[in-house]
N, C-alpha and C positions, 0 to 999 in steps of 0.2 A: 376387742379394741381395734378401731379402724386407724390405720396408719396412712397419713397422706405423704405421697412420694413427690418431692419437689425436685425438678430438674436442676442440675448444677449449671447448665449452660442454656441460655436463651438463644436458640439458633436463629430464629427469625430476626431478632435484633442484631445479632452478629452479622448475618448476611446483609442486612441493610447497611450497617456500618462499613463493611468491606466494599459494597457497591459504591457508596458515597466516596470512600477513599480512592477507589479506582477511577471514578469520574473526575475527581479533583486532580488526581495525578495526570490523567490524560489531558485535561484542560491546561495544566501548567506546562506540560511538555509541548503541546501545540502552540501555546503562546511563546515559549522559548524559541521554537523553530521559526515562527513568524518574525520574531525580533532578529534572529540571525539572518534570515533571508532579506529582510528590509535593510539591514546593516550592510550586506554585501552590495546591494543596489546603490546605496549612497556612496560607497567607496569607489564605485566604477566611474563616477563623474569626473 
């Protein structure tokens, strides 16, 4: 009897999801920093 071993975790899919989450997080932080910097320039007028 041949038993098929199925992995409990799909690592390739998990790595892709972690990478996408990291990229989105970095993009949001960069956008937030740009808004903060542009806000300080307007207050200086």
